[in-house]
MARVEX-593375 format. One record per residue: x, z, y of N, C-alpha, C in turn. Coordinates in steps of 0.1 Angstrom, whole numbers. Layout:
REM residues N
X, Z, Y, X, Z, Y, X, Z, Y
...
This chain:
REM residues 360
1061, -19, -512, 1062, -16, -525, 1066, -27, -533
1071, -26, -545, 1076, -37, -554, 1064, -44, -560
1067, -57, -559, 1055, -65, -566, 1057, -66, -580
1047, -64, -590, 1049, -65, -604, 1051, -79, -608
1059, -81, -618, 1062, -95, -622, 1067, -92, -637
1065, -105, -644, 1071, -102, -658, 1085, -104, -657
1090, -96, -667, 1106, -99, -669, 1110, -112, -672
1122, -115, -668, 1127, -128, -668, 1131, -129, -685
1128, -141, -690, 1130, -143, -703, 1136, -157, -706
1144, -155, -718, 1153, -167, -720, 1143, -177, -730
1148, -189, -730, 1140, -199, -740, 1141, -196, -753
1130, -197, -759, 1131, -194, -776, 1139, -202, -783
1142, -214, -781, 1151, -224, -788, 1161, -228, -779
1176, -224, -782, 1187, -228, -775, 1187, -244, -775
1193, -246, -762, 1196, -262, -760, 1207, -265, -769
1207, -276, -774, 1218, -282, -783, 1233, -278, -779
1236, -281, -765, 1249, -277, -761, 1255, -261, -763
1245, -253, -761, 1246, -239, -764, 1247, -235, -778
1240, -242, -786, 1240, -239, -800, 1252, -244, -807
1257, -255, -802, 1270, -262, -805, 1280, -253, -804
1281, -247, -791, 1290, -237, -786, 1292, -224, -795
1279, -221, -799, 1280, -208, -807, 1285, -210, -821
1281, -222, -826, 1286, -227, -840, 1302, -230, -840
1307, -234, -828, 1321, -236, -828, 1329, -222, -826
1322, -213, -818, 1327, -198, -817, 1327, -191, -831
1316, -194, -838, 1317, -186, -851, 1324, -195, -861
1330, -205, -860, 1338, -212, -868, 1331, -220, -878
1317, -223, -875, 1309, -230, -884, 1308, -245, -883
1313, -250, -871, 1315, -264, -869, 1329, -266, -860
1338, -275, -867, 1348, -276, -858, 1347, -282, -844
1356, -281, -833, 1353, -282, -819, 1353, -299, -817
1361, -306, -826, 1360, -320, -823, 1348, -327, -828
1343, -322, -840, 1332, -324, -846, 1319, -323, -837
1319, -311, -831, 1310, -307, -822, 1309, -315, -809
1319, -319, -804, 1319, -329, -793, 1313, -343, -796
1316, -347, -808, 1310, -360, -813, 1294, -358, -815
1291, -347, -821, 1276, -345, -823, 1268, -346, -811
1275, -338, -800, 1270, -338, -787, 1268, -350, -779
1278, -358, -781, 1278, -372, -777, 1267, -380, -781
1265, -379, -796, 1256, -386, -802, 1241, -387, -796
1238, -374, -790, 1224, -373, -783, 1215, -366, -793
1219, -368, -806, 1211, -360, -817, 1220, -351, -826
1224, -341, -821, 1235, -332, -829, 1230, -329, -843
1219, -326, -844, 1215, -321, -859, 1215, -332, -868
1210, -345, -864, 1209, -357, -873, 1222, -361, -875
1232, -360, -865, 1246, -364, -866, 1254, -357, -876
1251, -341, -877, 1258, -334, -885, 1252, -335, -899
1241, -338, -901, 1234, -340, -914, 1240, -355, -920
1241, -364, -911, 1245, -376, -917, 1261, -376, -920
1268, -369, -913, 1282, -368, -916, 1283, -357, -929
1273, -353, -934, 1274, -344, -946, 1279, -330, -942
1281, -325, -929, 1285, -312, -925, 1275, -303, -928
1262, -305, -929, 1252, -295, -931, 1240, -303, -937
1232, -294, -942, 1219, -301, -947, 1208, -300, -935
1196, -306, -934, 1187, -305, -925, 1180, -291, -924
1180, -284, -937, 1177, -270, -936, 1185, -260, -930
1198, -263, -933, 1207, -255, -925, 1207, -256, -912
1207, -267, -907, 1207, -270, -893, 1194, -264, -885
1183, -264, -892, 1170, -257, -886, 1172, -244, -888
1179, -237, -898, 1182, -223, -900, 1191, -219, -887
1202, -227, -884, 1210, -224, -873, 1199, -223, -859
1193, -233, -858, 1183, -233, -847, 1175, -222, -846
1169, -218, -857, 1160, -206, -856, 1166, -192, -854
1179, -192, -859, 1185, -178, -859, 1197, -180, -848
1196, -191, -840, 1206, -192, -829, 1219, -190, -835
1223, -197, -846, 1236, -195, -852, 1241, -181, -859
1228, -174, -863, 1230, -164, -868, 1230, -150, -859
1228, -153, -846, 1228, -143, -834, 1214, -138, -835
1204, -144, -838, 1189, -141, -838, 1184, -137, -853
1181, -125, -855, 1179, -121, -870, 1165, -125, -875
1162, -128, -887, 1149, -130, -891, 1145, -118, -900
1133, -111, -895, 1130, -98, -901, 1117, -99, -906
1115, -89, -917, 1102, -90, -925, 1091, -85, -917
1092, -74, -910, 1082, -68, -902, 1078, -74, -888
1089, -77, -884, 1088, -82, -869, 1091, -97, -866
1082, -105, -858, 1082, -118, -854, 1089, -119, -842
1101, -123, -841, 1109, -123, -826, 1106, -136, -817
1104, -130, -806, 1101, -140, -794, 1112, -143, -786
1110, -141, -773, 1120, -146, -762, 1130, -134, -762
1142, -136, -756, 1150, -126, -752, 1148, -119, -740
1146, -105, -739, 1142, -99, -727, 1155, -95, -719
1165, -91, -726, 1179, -89, -721, 1190, -88, -730
1201, -87, -726, 1213, -84, -736, 1225, -78, -728
1232, -71, -735, 1244, -65, -732, 1255, -67, -741
1266, -59, -739, 1277, -60, -747, 1273, -52, -762
1264, -45, -763, 1260, -37, -775, 1250, -45, -784
1239, -49, -776, 1229, -56, -784, 1221, -65, -775
1211, -70, -781, 1199, -80, -775, 1187, -73, -777
1177, -75, -765, 1164, -70, -769, 1156, -81, -766
1147, -83, -778, 1137, -94, -780, 1124, -89, -777
1115, -96, -772, 1100, -95, -774, 1097, -98, -787
1089, -90, -794, 1085, -93, -807, 1072, -88, -810
1065, -92, -821, 1052, -88, -825, 1055, -81, -839
1048, -69, -842, 1047, -61, -854, 1038, -67, -862
1042, -75, -873, 1033, -82, -882, 1021, -72, -890
1024, -59, -888, 1015, -49, -896, 1003, -49, -887
1004, -50, -873, 992, -46, -865, 991, -55, -855
999, -64, -853, 1000, -75, -843, 1003, -70, -830
1008, -59, -828, 1010, -53, -815, 1023, -56, -810
1025, -58, -797, 1039, -61, -789, 1047, -52, -787
1060, -53, -792, 1070, -44, -790, 1084, -50, -783
1092, -43, -779, 1105, -47, -776, 1114, -41, -785
1122, -50, -792, 1131, -49, -804, 1147, -50, -799
1153, -41, -799, 1168, -40, -797, 1177, -42, -808
1182, -51, -810, 1193, -54, -821, 1207, -53, -819
1214, -45, -826, 1226, -44, -824, 1235, -55, -829
1245, -59, -822, 1252, -72, -824, 1260, -70, -836
1261, -82, -845, 1268, -79, -856, 1282, -75, -857
1288, -79, -845, 1302, -75, -846, 1304, -58, -840
1292, -55, -834, 1292, -40, -832, 1287, -32, -844
1280, -38, -852, 1276, -32, -864, 1286, -27, -873
1296, -34, -873, 1309, -32, -880, 1317, -18, -878
1313, -13, -864, 1320, -3, -859, 1312, 11, -861
1316, 19, -869, 1308, 32, -873, 1305, 40, -860
1314, 40, -850, 1311, 46, -838, 1300, 40, -830
1300, 26, -830, 1289, 20, -820, 1276, 22, -828
1277, 21, -841, 1265, 22, -848, 1257, 35, -847
1265, 47, -848, 1261, 60, -846, 1254, 62, -831
1260, 57, -821, 1254, 58, -809, 1243, 50, -807
1241, 37, -813, 1230, 29, -814, 1218, 37, -818
1221, 43, -832, 1211, 51, -838, 1206, 63, -831
1216, 69, -824, 1214, 81, -815, 1205, 78, -805
1207, 66, -799, 1196, 62, -788, 1184, 61, -792
1182, 53, -804, 1169, 53, -809, 1163, 65, -811
1168, 75, -817, 1163, 87, -821, 1160, 95, -809
1168, 93, -798, 1164, 100, -786, 1151, 96, -779
1151, 84, -780, 1138, 76, -773, 1126, 79, -781
1126, 80, -794, 1116, 85, -802, 1113, 100, -800
1121, 106, -797, 1120, 121, -796, 1114, 126, -781
1120, 120, -771, 1116, 123, -758, 1104, 116, -753
1096, 123, -747, 1082, 116, -743, 1080, 118, -730
1084, 110, -721, 1083, 111, -706, 1078, 99, -700
1071, 99, -689, 1064, 86, -683, 1075, 78, -678
1087, 83, -674, 1097, 76, -668, 1110, 73, -677
1107, 74, -691, 1116, 70, -701, 1108, 60, -710
1114, 50, -715, 1108, 41, -724, 1107, 48, -736
1095, 46, -745, 1093, 54, -755, 1097, 45, -768
1105, 50, -777, 1110, 45, -789, 1098, 47, -802
1100, 37, -810, 1090, 37, -821, 1095, 40, -833
1105, 32, -838, 1113, 35, -852, 1126, 26, -851
1135, 32, -859, 1148, 25, -861, 1149, 22, -876
1155, 11, -879, 1156, 4, -894, 1168, -3, -894
1171, -5, -908, 1180, -15, -911, 1176, -24, -920
1177, -37, -919, 1172, -48, -929, 1185, -58, -932
1188, -57, -942, 1202, -65, -946, 1213, -57, -937
1221, -66, -932, 1231, -63, -922, 1226, -59, -909
1215, -61, -907, 1208, -60, -891, 1204, -47, -888
1209, -39, -879, 1203, -27, -874, 1197, -28, -862
1184, -22, -860, 1176, -23, -850, 1166, -12, -847
1162, -13, -834, 1151, -3, -832, 1139, -7, -823
1127, -3, -826, 1115, -7, -818, 1111, 3, -808
1108, -3, -796, 1103, 5, -786, 1092, -2, -777
1083, 5, -770, 1073, -1, -763, 1078, -12, -754
1070, -23, -753, 1073, -32, -744, 1065, -30, -730
1075, -28, -721, 1068, -26, -707, 1068, -38, -698
1058, -44, -693, 1058, -55, -683, 1066, -49, -672
1074, -56, -666, 1082, -52, -654, 1095, -59, -652
1103, -55, -643, 1115, -60, -639, 1127, -50, -636
1138, -54, -641, 1150, -46, -639, 1154, -47, -625
1156, -34, -620, 1158, -36, -604, 1170, -41, -600
1179, -44, -608, 1191, -53, -604, 1187, -67, -602
1177, -71, -611, 1172, -83, -607, 1164, -84, -594
1158, -74, -590, 1151, -72, -578, 1159, -74, -567
1172, -66, -567, 1179, -66, -556, 1187, -79, -555
1190, -86, -568, 1193, -99, -566, 1185, -110, -558
1173, -106, -559, 1164, -116, -553, 1161, -113, -539
1160, -98, -536, 1156, -95, -522, 1167, -89, -514
1178, -86, -519, 1189, -82, -512, 1189, -67, -510
1178, -61, -508, 1176, -46, -506, 1163, -42, -506
1159, -29, -508, 1145, -24, -508, 1144, -14, -496
1130, -14, -491, 1126, -4, -481, 1128, 9, -485
1131, 19, -476, 1136, 33, -477, 1124, 40, -487
1112, 40, -482, 1101, 47, -491, 1100, 42, -506
1102, 29, -509, 1100, 24, -523, 1115, 30, -531
1126, 28, -524, 1138, 33, -530, 1137, 47, -534
1132, 58, -525, 1132, 71, -527, 1120, 76, -536
1109, 67, -538, 1101, 69, -550, 1109, 66, -563
1115, 55, -563, 1124, 54, -576, 1134, 66, -578
1139, 71, -568, 1147, 84, -570, 1140, 95, -577
1126, 96, -571, 1117, 106, -577, 1115, 105, -591
1112, 91, -595, 1108, 88, -608, 1120, 90, -619
1132, 85, -615, 1143, 87, -624, 1149, 101, -625
1147, 107, -613, 1152, 122, -614, 1142, 130, -624
1130, 127, -626, 1119, 132, -634, 1125, 129, -650
1128, 116, -651, 1136, 112, -667, 1148, 120, -668
1156, 120, -657, 1169, 129, -660, 1168, 145, -663
1155, 150, -656, 1153, 162, -660, 1149, 165, -673
1143, 155, -679, 1137, 156, -694, 1150, 157, -701
1160, 148, -698, 1174, 149, -706, 1180, 162, -703
1181, 164, -691, 1187, 179, -689, 1181, 190, -695
1170, 190, -698, 1162, 200, -706, 1167, 200, -722
1172, 188, -725, 1178, 188, -738, 1192, 189, -738
1198, 192, -727, 1212, 193, -726, 1219, 180, -726
1214, 171, -721, 1219, 156, -722, 1225, 151, -710
1235, 143, -709, 1239, 137, -696, 1237, 122, -701
1232, 115, -692, 1228, 99, -694, 1243, 92, -692
1249, 93, -683, 1263, 86, -680, 1264, 72, -676
1252, 66, -674, 1251, 52, -671, 1238, 49, -662
1235, 57, -652, 1224, 54, -645, 1229, 44, -634
1220, 33, -633, 1222, 23, -624, 1212, 12, -624
1210, 4, -614, 1198, -5, -613, 1195, -13, -625
1205, -19, -633, 1204, -26, -645, 1197, -18, -656
1198, -6, -653, 1190, 3, -666, 1178, 11, -661
1174, 5, -651, 1159, 10, -645, 1151, -2, -645
1140, 0, -650, 1130, -10, -650, 1116, -6, -641
1113, -17, -632, 1102, -12, -624, 1089, -17, -631
1081, -8, -634, 1066, -12, -640, 1056, -8, -632
1046, -16, -631, 1035, -15, -623, 1027, -1, -628
1026, 0, -641, 1018, 11, -646, 1025, 25, -644
1040, 25, -647, 1047, 37, -645, 1056, 40, -636
1058, 29, -627, 1068, 31, -617, 1082, 29, -622
1093, 36, -618, 1107, 33, -624, 1108, 41, -636
1112, 33, -647, 1113, 37, -661, 1129, 36, -666
1135, 45, -670, 1150, 45, -674, 1149, 39, -689
1156, 28, -692, 1153, 20, -703, 1166, 19, -713
1174, 26, -709, 1190, 26, -718, 1197, 40, -719
1195, 45, -732, 1201, 58, -734, 1215, 58, -743
1221, 46, -743, 1230, 44, -753, 1242, 51, -749
1246, 56, -737, 1258, 64, -736, 1254, 80, -735
1241, 83, -736, 1237, 96, -734, 1243, 106, -745
1250, 117, -740, 1255, 127, -749, 1254, 141, -745
1256, 150, -753, 1255, 166, -749, 1264, 168, -739
1261, 175, -727, 1270, 177, -716, 1281, 183, -721
1279, 194, -727, 1291, 203, -732, 1304, 197, -738
1299, 183, -745, 1311, 175, -751, 1312, 164, -744
1308, 160, -732, 1312, 149, -724, 1324, 152, -718
1334, 147, -726, 1348, 148, -718, 1359, 139, -726
1371, 139, -721, 1381, 133, -730, 1378, 119, -726
1385, 109, -736, 1387, 95, -733, 1373, 87, -731
1364, 94, -738, 1349, 87, -737, 1341, 90, -725
1346, 97, -717, 1340, 103, -704, 1337, 91, -696
1345, 81, -694, 1343, 70, -685, 1334, 61, -688
1329, 63, -701, 1318, 53, -706, 1307, 53, -692
1302, 40, -691, 1293, 37, -680, 1298, 26, -672
1294, 25, -658, 1295, 14, -650, 1303, 18, -639
1316, 13, -636, 1324, 19, -625, 1319, 21, -611
1311, 12, -609, 1306, 13, -594, 1296, 24, -592
1292, 30, -602, 1280, 41, -601, 1286, 55, -605
1297, 55, -615, 1300, 67, -620, 1308, 80, -609
1305, 89, -613, 1310, 102, -605, 1324, 102, -606
1330, 109, -595, 1344, 112, -596, 1350, 118, -607
1343, 129, -613, 1349, 135, -625, 1348, 127, -637
1338, 118, -638, 1339, 108, -648, 1347, 100, -647
1351, 94, -634, 1363, 85, -633, 1377, 91, -638
1376, 104, -635, 1389, 110, -638, 1391, 116, -653
1380, 114, -661, 1379, 119, -676, 1376, 132, -678
1370, 140, -667, 1368, 154, -668, 1354, 157, -676
1353, 169, -679, 1340, 171, -687, 1327, 169, -678
1316, 165, -683, 1307, 162, -675, 1294, 172, -676
1284, 170, -665, 1272, 177, -669, 1263, 168, -659
1248, 173, -659, 1238, 165, -653, 1241, 160, -638
1250, 169, -631, 1255, 165, -618, 1262, 151, -615
1268, 146, -628, 1274, 133, -627, 1262, 123, -626
1251, 126, -635, 1240, 117, -633, 1234, 116, -620
1234, 128, -611, 1228, 127, -600, 1236, 119, -589
1249, 120, -590, 1260, 112, -584, 1255, 96, -586
1254, 93, -599, 1250, 80, -603, 1237, 74, -597
1228, 83, -596, 1214, 80, -589, 1216, 79, -576
1226, 87, -569, 1229, 84, -555, 1235, 71, -551
1244, 67, -561, 1250, 54, -559, 1241, 44, -560
1231, 45, -570, 1219, 35, -572, 1210, 35, -560
1208, 47, -554, 1199, 46, -541, 1206, 39, -530
1221, 43, -528, 1228, 34, -519, 1227, 21, -520
1227, 15, -532, 1228, 1, -536, 1212, -6, -531
1204, 2, -533, 1188, 0, -532, 1186, -2, -518
1191, 7, -510, 1188, 7, -494, 1196, -1, -486
1209, -5, -492, 1218, -12, -482, 1220, -27, -489
1218, -29, -501, 1221, -40, -509, 1235, -43, -510
1244, -32, -510, 1257, -33, -514, 1262, -19, -523
1273, -22, -529, 1278, -11, -537, 1284, -2, -529
1284, 11, -531, 1291, 21, -523, 1306, 19, -523
1311, 16, -533, 1327, 13, -534, 1330, 1, -541
1337, -9, -536, 1341, -21, -543, 1357, -24, -543
1360, -32, -550, 1373, -35, -554, 1376, -46, -561
1388, -50, -562, 1391, -64, -569, 1391, -61, -584
1396, -49, -589, 1396, -44, -603, 1389, -31, -605
1387, -29, -618, 1379, -17, -622, 1387, -4, -618
1400, -6, -619, 1409, 5, -617, 1410, 8, -601
1407, -1, -593, 1407, 1, -578, 1394, 8, -574
1382, 4, -581, 1370, 11, -577, 1371, 25, -583
1375, 28, -593, 1377, 41, -599, 1383, 49, -589
1395, 44, -584, 1403, 51, -575, 1394, 55, -562
1387, 45, -557, 1380, 49, -546, 1368, 59, -547
1362, 58, -559, 1353, 68, -564, 1360, 82, -560
1372, 85, -566, 1377, 96, -569, 1382, 100, -552
1389, 92, -545, 1397, 94, -534, 1389, 91, -519
1381, 81, -521, 1374, 79, -506, 1362, 83, -504
1357, 87, -490, 1346, 92, -487, 1336, 80, -485
1323, 84, -486, 1313, 74, -486, 1311, 71, -470
1311, 56, -468, 1310, 53, -455, 1295, 51, -450
1292, 57, -439, 1278, 59, -434, 1275, 46, -425
1284, 38, -422, 1282, 27, -412, 1271, 17, -417
1270, 14, -430, 1260, 4, -433, 1245, 12, -431
1247, 25, -434, 1232, 32, -432, 1230, 31, -418
1239, 34, -409, 1234, 35, -394, 1230, 24, -390
1237, 12, -395, 1234, -1, -391, 1220, -5, -395
1214, -1, -404, 1202, -6, -409, 1191, 3, -404
1195, 14, -395, 1186, 21, -389, 1174, 29, -400
1183, 36, -408, 1177, 42, -420, 1177, 58, -416
1167, 65, -421, 1164, 79, -416, 1176, 88, -417
1177, 98, -409, 1188, 108, -411, 1186, 116, -423
1173, 118, -428, 1170, 123, -441, 1177, 117, -453
1174, 102, -452, 1181, 94, -463, 1197, 97, -462
1200, 96, -451, 1216, 97, -451, 1219, 112, -457
1212, 122, -454, 1214, 135, -461, 1214, 134, -476
1203, 127, -480, 1202, 127, -496, 1215, 120, -502
1218, 109, -496, 1231, 101, -502, 1242, 110, -500
1244, 116, -491, 1257, 125, -488, 1257, 135, -500
1246, 142, -500, 1245, 155, -509, 1243, 149, -524
1238, 138, -529, 1238, 133, -541, 1252, 128, -546
1259, 122, -537, 1273, 116, -539, 1286, 125, -534
1283, 138, -531, 1293, 145, -528, 1304, 145, -539
1317, 144, -534, 1328, 145, -543, 1329, 157, -552
1326, 169, -546, 1326, 180, -554, 1313, 183, -560
1311, 184, -573, 1300, 185, -580, 1290, 199, -574
1297, 207, -571, 1292, 221, -565, 1285, 218, -553
1287, 206, -547, 1280, 203, -533, 1270, 193, -536
1265, 191, -548, 1255, 182, -550, 1242, 189, -552
1230, 182, -553, 1220, 189, -559, 1225, 194, -574
1220, 205, -578, 1226, 212, -590, 1217, 207, -602
1204, 201, -600, 1198, 197, -612, 1187, 187, -607
1184, 180, -615, 1174, 168, -610, 1160, 173, -606
1157, 185, -610, 1142, 190, -606, 1143, 193, -591
1157, 199, -586, 1156, 203, -572, 1157, 189, -563
1163, 181, -568, 1165, 167, -561, 1150, 161, -560
1144, 161, -571, 1129, 156, -572, 1121, 162, -562
1122, 175, -560, 1113, 183, -551, 1115, 181, -536
1128, 179, -534, 1132, 177, -520, 1128, 164, -515
1130, 153, -524, 1126, 139, -520, 1112, 138, -521
1103, 143, -530, 1090, 144, -528, 1084, 151, -517
1089, 160, -514, 1084, 168, -500, 1086, 160, -490
1098, 152, -486, 1100, 144, -475, 1090, 132, -476
1088, 126, -488, 1080, 114, -488, 1066, 117, -484
1063, 130, -490, 1046, 135, -485, 1047, 136, -469
1057, 143, -463, 1057, 144, -450, 1057, 130, -441
1065, 120, -447, 1064, 108, -442, 1050, 101, -441
1043, 101, -453, 1030, 97, -457, 1019, 103, -447
1022, 117, -444, 1012, 126, -437, 1014, 120, -423
1026, 120, -418, 1030, 115, -404, 1022, 101, -402
1024, 92, -411, 1020, 79, -409, 1004, 78, -407
997, 87, -416, 983, 87, -417, 979, 94, -402
985, 103, -398, 982, 108, -386, 986, 98, -373
994, 90, -374, 996, 80, -365, 985, 71, -362
981, 66, -376, 970, 56, -377, 958, 62, -372
954, 74, -377, 940, 80, -369, 942, 81, -354
954, 84, -348, 955, 85, -333, 953, 72, -327
957, 60, -334, 957, 47, -329, 942, 43, -329
933, 47, -336, 920, 43, -336, 911, 44, -323
904, 35, -319, 898, 32, -306, 889, 46, -305
887, 52, -291, 879, 64, -289, 866, 56, -286
856, 60, -296, 842, 56, -294, 834, 64, -285
840, 75, -280, 831, 85, -275, 821, 91, -281
813, 100, -274, 802, 107, -281, 790, 97, -283
789, 93, -294, 776, 86, -298, 764, 89, -291
760, 104, -292, 749, 108, -287, 744, 106, -273
756, 102, -265, 753, 102, -250, 751, 88, -248
751, 79, -256, 750, 64, -254, 735, 61, -252
733, 52, -242, 717, 50, -241, 712, 40, -252
699, 44, -254, 693, 37, -265, 690, 22, -260
691, 13, -269, 685, 0, -267, 671, -4, -269
């Protein structure tokens, strides 16, 4: 099984080179001046002496990471837990009760886009509405000044992608238990008519207390409306053929993505690879899943069956809902555990009939 460990965190204060790079990128410091400041060994003092900023302004840039780290009234922000193209997730403390939360903050450039803002707020509301042990729980969504954010429970654990990068691959039983957990989360979404659209190791957290937890609903949409140009939202290495083709989607697209995730977990490799996103998308649609890696790793025939069925090109050939998938995988895992227990009992030494032993 996976060993629990804290999620990787970034340092609270940016090193001077990174801060200067941000200031240059945002147009707050000219690049030539930034080079001189870095060469001085004390960039803050250098810029203050040159009259480019005040000491207070430099300290504000440090505290807010050149405006990328918000300062909020209710929450005291700590380390960065993770980040993506839409937002950053901070460890934070709620000043009202000193509780620990995870705070997802929409990037300022994304906040200017009404579509991105609507999607961000929708994710927050979904996480607050849905209550499932394998979905992260949302707490509140708010806007303070120009900063849009939402608070959610902070779970100790690690993203599966980080685990894969460290270990290479997972054992079969652990990987299948992750499938059971995530299938439960997908069933909760399915009951609401939702398609997740971005199931992948980077969106799954392993928590000692709760097992596998789906942590990002940013692309979740109602299945009946999941079609058109926005359908291919997601990550190309895991999306279903119908998603790659821009067709309407239902929960079976998530089952395919969970199958691609399972493949990655047990082999340490992506099911389809290419030099460009377009090449990967084409393989998702046209090429069959290779079983060579699975056979080479001596994995069970049942695992091969699960992969083939979850990642069938035709949605009609897949498991038709997450609950069905969950039942079949759970039954297999129970059989495996029972067989292992039986083998262990059979290996115990035969002590004979104690009643026939001579007394000492």
